[in-house]
N, C-alpha and C positions, 0 to 999 in steps of 0.2 A: 787518364783520370788519374792514375798514382802519382803520374808527376805534376799534376797539378796540383792535388793535395800535398803532395812533397814540398813543391814549392808556397803553399800557401802554410804551410806550419814553417817554413822556412823564414818566410816575409812577419809573422806572427812573432817569431824567437826575435829578430831584427827588431821589429817595434817596440818590442817592450825590453830588449835592452839598450835600448836610445833612449826611451822614457825611463829608466833605470838611470843612465847615464847624466840625463839632463835633472833630474832631483838631485842627485847628487853635486852636479855641479853647480845648481842654483843653491842648496845648502852650502857649499865651499863658499862662493860667491855671497852670501849673507852673513859666514863667518869673517871673512876678509872685511867687509864692511865696519861688521861692530868693531871689529880690533882696531880698524883706522881713527872709527870717532873716538874710541873707549882711550887709545893714545895720546890720540890729539886733544885731547879733554884732560887727562893726565899731567901731560905736557904744560898746559894751558895754567894747571890748577896749583903745580910748584912753582911755574914764574909768578907767578901771582901770590900766592906767600912770599915768595922771596920780596916784593916789590913791599908788601905788607909790611912785612919785618922792617924792612928800611925806612919807611914812614912811620910805621911806630917808634922808632928808633929816634929818628930828625924832628917827629913830633915832639917825645918828650924833651930834646935837647932843645928846640927851640922854647916850648914850655919854660922850661927853667930859666933861659935866658930873657924871654920877656919879664919873666917874674923878677929877676935881678932886677933889671930896667925899672919894673915899676914897685918893687919894695917890697913884695910880700910875693912868695912862689905861688899860690895860688890864684892870682891875678894871669900869670901867665897862661896858667891852668885853662882856666874860664874864658881867655882870649883865642885858645887853639882850640876847646871844645866850641865853642861861637862858630870860628871857622867851617868846623867840621859838618857841624847845624846847619850852615847856610848853603854847604856842600852839598850835605844828603838831602835838603828841601829841593833843590834845583834838577838833582839827579832822580828823584819820586817824580817831577814835571816831567821831565822828558826820557823818562825810561824807556819806551817804548825805541825811541829813538838811539839810544842809547846804548841799552844791554838787549832787549827783544831783538831787534831785527838783526843785528850782528852773529849772535847766537843762533838764529833760525838760520841765516845767512851760514855760517861754518856747517851745520849738520846738513844742509841741501846741498852743500859744496862736496861736502868730504861723502855723503851716499850717494852723488851723481858721478864723482869723479871717478876714473875707468884709469885701471893700471899701465903702465908704458908698455911693460914688458907685454899683454896680450895685444897692445896696439903694434906693435914692433912686429909680433910672433906674425900677425894676419898682412902685414905689409911684405915681412916676409915671404912668404908663401904665397900670395902676389905676384910678386918679382918672379919665383920659381916658375910660375905657370904662363 
């Protein structure tokens, strides 16, 4: 009778340890996913800012050039502004396809992506067995 009680206590302790380890593993997995998504967003944001700066200076240069061709500087800025207005209207009509879907897909891809290290270690442990 004493051995059954000891075995049950041992089983309870192992189950408790297993649950605590799984909770800790879940926390670490969530932290890993959050860090992956945040770093991906930050890197894309930095690239987007760089592209925006290039577009800004090219736009200013094009506006000044068109203004020189048209005789008044503000005409060049009006032409370039009109172009951006047309682009903005087009993007607003197709924003679900152009912006929403790719961003949602990026988040889903990052959240569902498995680490190669975990897959490799599982493969190696299966090879050894």
